[in-house]
Structure formats: C-alpha cells, structure tokens
C-alpha distance (Angstrom), angle and dihedral (degrees) to the residues before:
residue distance angle dihedral
M1 . . .
A2 3.86 . .
D3 3.77 92.0 .
R4 3.82 92.4 62.3
I5 3.82 92.2 86.5
P6 3.87 106.4 81.2
G7 3.71 105.2 -123.0
C8 3.75 146.1 170.2
S9 3.73 140.5 -134.9
L10 3.82 114.7 -62.6
A11 3.79 85.6 -145.4
E12 3.79 90.1 71.4
G13 3.79 111.7 96.4
G14 3.75 144.6 -175.1
G15 3.77 132.4 79.5
A16 3.89 91.6 -81.2
D17 3.68 91.5 59.8
L18 3.85 97.0 43.9
K19 3.77 96.0 99.3
C20 3.69 90.2 51.2
R21 3.78 92.8 49.0
L22 3.81 90.9 48.7
R23 3.75 91.1 51.1
T24 3.69 93.0 53.3
M25 3.80 92.2 44.7
A26 3.84 91.0 49.3
A27 3.77 88.1 55.6
S28 3.74 91.2 52.1
L29 3.79 90.6 51.9
G30 3.76 91.4 56.2
F31 3.81 101.9 -97.2
Q32 3.85 117.2 140.9
A33 3.79 98.7 -168.1
F34 3.82 132.0 46.0
G35 3.77 133.6 170.9
V36 3.80 145.4 147.7
A37 3.73 125.9 -125.6
A38 3.74 126.7 -164.3
V39 3.81 116.7 -111.7
A40 3.83 95.4 -117.7
P41 3.82 103.4 47.1
P42 3.86 121.8 142.6
L43 3.80 95.7 -92.6
H44 3.79 96.2 -174.9
G45 3.77 91.7 -102.1
K46 3.83 94.8 152.8
Y47 3.90 89.9 51.0
Y48 3.80 92.3 46.5
L49 3.78 95.5 50.8
E50 3.79 92.2 47.5
W51 3.84 89.2 48.7
I52 3.83 90.6 53.3
A53 3.84 90.5 43.4
G54 3.86 88.8 54.7
E55 3.83 87.8 52.3
R56 3.90 89.1 -126.6
H57 3.79 87.3 143.0
G58 3.83 90.6 71.8
T59 3.81 114.1 -157.8
M60 3.88 96.0 -15.5
R61 3.76 91.2 116.7
W62 3.78 94.5 169.6
M63 3.86 87.3 72.6
E64 3.76 87.4 67.5
R65 3.80 93.4 58.8
N66 3.80 133.7 74.3
N67 3.80 93.2 18.3
E68 3.88 91.9 147.5
R69 3.80 85.4 63.7
R70 3.76 94.3 39.6
L71 3.77 93.5 54.4
A72 3.79 99.1 37.2
P73 3.73 116.0 49.2
D74 3.82 94.9 -165.9
T75 3.81 88.1 65.3
F76 3.77 91.1 53.6
L77 3.87 91.2 50.1
P78 3.79 116.5 9.9
G79 3.74 112.3 -133.2
V80 3.93 93.3 19.1
R81 3.72 113.7 163.9
S82 3.84 104.6 169.4
I83 3.74 140.9 23.6
V84 3.81 116.1 -145.9
M85 3.76 110.9 -153.9
L86 3.83 123.2 -164.7
G87 3.82 133.3 -177.0
M88 3.74 132.8 -161.1
N89 3.76 124.7 -163.3
C90 3.82 112.0 -118.1
F91 3.87 101.8 175.3
Q92 3.80 113.4 138.8
A93 3.71 131.6 163.4
Y94 3.76 114.4 -111.1
P95 3.76 114.6 -101.0
D96 3.80 118.4 -118.2
S97 3.83 97.8 -88.3
A98 3.77 140.6 136.7
Y99 3.80 89.8 -122.8
K100 3.81 136.8 34.8
I101 3.77 132.6 -119.0
A102 3.87 115.7 -167.5
R103 3.82 108.9 -94.8
Y104 3.81 94.2 -118.1
A105 3.85 89.2 59.3
L106 3.75 99.7 48.8
G107 3.76 93.9 93.4
S108 3.85 136.9 25.4
D109 3.77 122.3 -28.0
Y110 3.90 105.3 -82.3
H111 3.80 91.4 -155.0
N112 3.79 90.1 73.7
Y113 3.68 104.0 42.4
L114 3.77 96.8 39.8
F115 3.81 90.1 49.4
K116 3.79 90.5 52.9
R117 3.78 91.7 52.6
L118 3.83 92.3 46.1
K119 3.86 87.3 56.4
K120 3.80 90.3 54.6
L121 3.85 89.1 56.1
C122 3.82 90.2 45.5
A123 3.86 88.7 55.3
V124 3.82 89.6 60.5
M125 3.81 90.6 48.4
R126 3.79 91.7 46.9
D127 3.80 91.7 56.6
L128 3.82 87.1 62.9
G129 3.76 93.1 53.8
G130 3.71 101.5 -95.4
E131 3.78 130.7 136.5
Q132 3.78 116.1 -137.3
R133 3.78 141.1 -172.0
P134 3.86 116.5 -165.7
C135 3.80 121.9 -163.4
V136 3.79 137.6 -179.2
D137 3.79 105.3 -176.0
T138 3.81 85.6 -45.1
A139 3.84 102.6 108.3
P140 3.83 138.1 41.5
V141 3.76 95.1 -85.5
L142 3.88 131.4 136.6
E143 3.81 94.6 -135.4
K144 3.78 98.4 174.7
P145 3.76 98.8 54.8
A146 3.79 88.1 44.2
A147 3.84 89.8 51.4
V148 3.85 89.7 51.9
Q149 3.79 89.4 54.1
A150 3.74 89.8 48.5
G151 3.73 91.4 56.5
L152 3.82 96.8 -111.2
G153 3.80 95.5 125.5
W154 3.77 141.0 -64.3
Q155 3.74 134.2 -81.6
G156 3.83 104.4 -102.9
K157 3.79 129.1 -149.8
S158 3.83 86.2 -87.7
T159 3.83 88.4 59.8
L160 3.72 88.3 -119.2
L161 3.79 123.0 124.2
V162 3.84 109.1 -101.3
N163 3.84 119.2 -158.9
R164 3.85 121.9 -163.1
E165 3.76 93.3 -127.9
F166 3.84 105.2 29.0
G167 3.82 102.2 27.9
T168 3.74 113.7 -151.6
W169 3.88 95.1 -22.7
L170 3.77 100.2 97.6
L171 3.79 120.6 118.8
L172 3.79 108.6 -149.2
G173 3.78 134.7 -137.3
A174 3.74 131.0 176.5
I175 3.82 137.0 -157.6
F176 3.75 119.8 -165.2
T177 3.70 111.3 -157.4
T178 3.87 141.7 178.4
L179 3.79 88.8 -142.4
E180 3.86 117.1 103.1
L181 3.79 110.6 -121.7
E182 3.75 127.7 173.4
A183 3.74 110.5 -99.5
D184 3.73 120.9 -125.5
V185 3.85 125.1 -127.8
P186 3.77 112.9 -90.0
E187 3.74 116.1 -115.5
R188 3.77 119.5 -112.4
D189 3.81 123.6 -127.6
N190 3.83 110.6 -90.4
C191 3.77 100.5 179.8
G192 3.81 93.6 102.5
H193 3.81 113.5 173.1
C194 3.85 93.5 -25.9
T195 3.79 116.5 126.3
R196 3.77 100.4 166.2
C197 3.76 93.8 124.6
L198 3.75 91.6 55.8
A199 3.79 92.4 49.3
A200 3.75 94.2 45.7
C201 3.89 99.5 51.1
P202 3.76 106.2 112.0
T203 3.78 93.8 -147.2
G204 3.73 104.6 31.6
A205 3.80 91.8 -111.4
I206 3.89 90.9 145.1
T207 3.84 90.4 72.3
G208 3.75 93.3 -179.1
P209 3.76 139.5 -17.3
Y210 3.90 106.5 -49.5
Q211 3.76 91.1 0.8
L212 3.86 122.9 114.4
D213 3.76 128.0 179.3
A214 3.81 104.1 -160.6
R215 3.77 90.2 -164.3
R216 3.78 89.1 71.9
C217 3.80 97.8 38.4
L218 3.77 116.7 109.7
A219 3.82 90.7 -144.8
Y220 3.81 91.8 57.4
L221 3.87 92.8 41.4
S222 3.77 95.1 48.8
I223 3.85 97.5 41.7
E224 3.80 115.2 18.2
H225 3.77 101.6 29.9
D226 3.82 115.0 90.0
G227 3.83 100.1 -171.8
P228 3.85 134.2 64.1
I229 3.88 118.1 -44.9
P230 3.83 102.6 -114.9
V231 3.72 111.4 -102.4
E232 3.80 92.5 -128.1
F233 3.90 89.4 63.3
R234 3.72 103.3 41.8
G235 3.69 97.2 86.6
A236 3.80 89.3 49.5
M237 3.73 90.2 52.4
G238 3.84 87.6 73.2
D239 3.79 109.7 166.0
H240 3.76 95.6 -19.6
L241 3.78 107.0 124.4
F242 3.77 101.2 165.3
G243 3.79 120.8 18.5
C244 3.83 129.2 -29.7
D245 3.84 131.8 -107.2
V246 3.75 98.4 -179.3
C247 3.82 98.0 112.4
Q248 3.80 89.0 45.5
D249 3.77 93.5 52.0
A250 3.79 90.3 48.7
C251 3.84 92.1 55.3
P252 3.90 111.5 100.1
W253 3.82 90.4 -144.4
S254 3.68 92.6 55.5
R255 3.76 91.6 62.7
R256 3.82 89.6 69.8
A257 3.74 93.5 66.3
Q258 3.82 119.3 109.0
V259 3.86 121.8 -145.1
S260 3.86 108.0 -84.0
Q261 3.74 117.5 -105.6
E262 3.77 93.6 -154.8
E263 3.80 107.6 124.7
K264 3.83 93.8 -144.7
Q265 3.67 91.7 56.4
R266 3.76 96.0 57.4
P267 3.80 111.7 119.1
L268 3.67 115.2 -95.0
P269 3.79 123.9 -144.1
L270 3.74 115.6 -77.8
P271 3.82 130.0 -160.2
E272 3.75 109.0 -89.1
R273 3.84 97.9 -140.8
L274 3.74 123.7 30.1
R275 3.76 92.9 -148.3
D276 3.86 88.9 66.9
T277 3.73 92.4 59.8
F278 3.88 91.0 65.2
A279 3.80 86.1 76.2
W280 3.89 94.2 59.1
T281 3.72 124.3 105.3
E282 3.82 124.3 -139.3
A283 3.83 89.4 -99.1
E284 3.76 92.7 51.8
Y285 3.72 91.7 50.3
D286 3.83 93.0 49.2
L287 3.80 91.2 47.1
R288 3.83 91.7 48.5
F289 3.77 95.9 51.3
S290 3.82 101.0 29.3
G291 3.75 110.2 145.2
T292 3.86 94.0 16.1
P293 3.81 130.9 100.4
L294 3.82 88.0 -112.2
K295 3.81 93.0 70.8
R296 3.77 89.1 69.6
L297 3.73 92.1 60.5
G298 3.78 92.8 63.5
L299 3.79 128.9 -149.2
R300 3.82 97.8 -81.4
R301 3.85 94.8 55.1
W302 3.78 89.3 41.7
W303 3.90 87.8 58.6
R304 3.81 90.9 44.6
N305 3.68 92.5 54.1
A306 3.86 92.1 40.1
C307 3.81 89.1 56.4
V308 3.88 90.2 55.5
V309 3.80 92.0 47.3
L310 3.79 92.8 47.8
G311 3.77 89.2 50.1
N312 3.73 89.8 55.0
T313 3.73 100.3 38.9
G314 3.88 108.5 13.0
G315 3.81 134.3 99.7
M316 3.76 141.9 -160.1
D317 3.77 93.1 -62.1
D318 3.83 86.6 67.3
V319 3.80 95.4 51.6
P320 3.81 99.8 87.7
V321 3.80 96.6 56.8
L322 3.77 91.1 44.0
E323 3.80 92.3 50.9
R324 3.76 90.5 52.2
L325 3.77 91.2 51.6
A326 3.84 92.0 42.8
S327 3.86 88.5 59.0
G328 3.80 94.5 43.8
A329 3.83 128.9 107.9
D330 3.79 96.5 -108.6
A331 3.80 105.5 94.5
L332 3.72 96.5 -162.7
L333 3.86 94.1 51.7
A334 3.78 91.2 40.1
E335 3.77 91.7 54.6
H336 3.79 94.6 48.5
A337 3.78 93.0 46.0
A338 3.91 90.9 50.9
W339 3.80 89.1 52.2
A340 3.81 90.0 49.5
L341 3.78 90.5 49.7
E342 3.84 90.7 52.2
R343 3.77 91.2 50.1
I344 3.79 91.8 50.5
A345 3.76 91.9 47.4
E346 3.85 90.7 51.3
K347 3.79 89.9 55.2
G348 3.80 90.3 53.2
C-alpha cells in the first residue's frame, strides 16, 4: 500500500525537508520502499568483477561493458552525492494456466511506468537545483547493493534483494542526484541459517550461499539466452515458460507479501493453450504482448520455450503441432520440438 512509506507533508519545503517530501511523493506514486544511499558505499565491486571473470553471466555481454561507470557512481553522473532507491511490490497470484510466467511479467512492462514515476520525483529535485539521472535496469548500475545501502533490504543467499515486508518481490528504481541527502542505515543480513532458496532451485543455479551461476538459472535460460536450452535443464524447466520464481517462493520472507494493488501489474490475459500459439505470426505476437515484458522475448524464443513446456506437461493433442515444427527448417525449433515429442512418447 502507498501509505506504508512513512512520509511528511508535501507543503513542507526547503532543502532540509527534501528527503521527507520525496518519501511522501514516492508513496503517492505507488512505491512501497524508499531510501537513500551514500555515493561511495561498498557496491560489491570485487564480487561483481570476479563473477564476470568466471563467466557466470552467460551470454549477457552488456554486463562486461561500462564497468568503470557501474562501480564508480561519479562517472555515471559527475558530481553525484546521493542515490535515491525505490521499491515497488510486484507480487501477484499466478493465473489459472497450464504454464507459468514470472510474476513480475504478468502485467505491463515495469521499466516503462517506473521510469515515468522516477522522472516525476526528479522534477521536484530539479526545482531545487539538482541534476538527476533516473534508471530502471537501463544503465550500468548495481541496484541491489545500492538498495542494501539505502536500507531497503539485504541481498539474500539467492543474491536477490530481500525486504522485511515484501520479501523478494520489490521492483527497483534508482535516481542518482547531485543533491546532498541524508543517507539511510544499511540493512543487515537476516537470512540466518536458512538455505531454502538453495534447496529449492530446480537446476542448482544457486551454487552456494550468495553465489549464482546464471548459466544454470531458468530465468536466464528462458529469457536472456538466445540458443538452445541445455538438455540437462529442460526437464527441470517444468511448466516455466518465461522466468522462474521458485527461489522467491521458497524464501520465508517472501511469504509476507500481499498482492500488489498496482493497476499496471494486474495479470493480462494469456493464451489458454500453448499449441495454439504455434499458428501466430511475428506481428500477432508483437501485438498480443505489446507493452509487456513478454514482447522482448520474441516469437521464436516463445516457441522454443513452449516446446520444452509441452514436452514436460503436454499430451497427444500437442503432437501434431510439434511434429510440424520438428520437420521445419528452423534447426533450433526443430530440435526442441523433437525433444518434446520424445518426452510425450515416453509418458505414453
């Protein structure tokens, strides 16, 4: 709920009251978490560079670039003095469907509406003479470590940000500003001895506490990865068509979250049967998922993922469309369709 951020009157003015005014405005814009980080916090730079050197980011090559900006906020925005971090609850119940879409992707694309709301906060800050740069996964920024420093939560053993009230279900936005704002107290790690996220991961992508190998992660494989889904992970993919929430569902803190009241996060209609989507054209796919995170996936990867899901959950009614794909010219899709047909045959 918007009123869960303690606020103050927007009528109060002056630089000393700016943080309070921003906190209240953030609540009115639908954010549930607000905090400020200093510009020179320990942003896990050493860990990040070691993670990249170990190629645990898979094919996400953009994560190798602009690290001088990623690890040094003053190169991202010259003269930066504070980082305002905001969080919005994205928890939704899964729709009644034969396949799963990650909860954050069930509604409209959060990058768009969060960014617009950050810009409204920036306008207030600009009136006081500051220069701002807002970002929502749109810049080389280590949002999660900055959110920890701003008091929004801690990075759990899954490497996700965990908030006391909303668990792992916060979407993050950041505003870098040249204005001096009082920094909040960083949150301490509250995972304790719990390892439920490690035990729950279907592919062992959480290789140890606070260690993630994206190359094994179903979220990475189903969304970011362009090539074939490794055979060893296809069975573990189960009914997950886009993304994976398993480690988040396993986290005890995540169980505290209430369903988001944000209108733009309300689940949009999904196709009832995956096999029907094999008749779509690219234009139909783009039109169907325009303005949602699913549009970025594209029809070809949707079909690739659908083949794996049907191999795990489908039946004889799905065989004809899979046979057509298996005999088609697209080698990637043909291989995944053939795998699905073998799985269905094994189930009888």
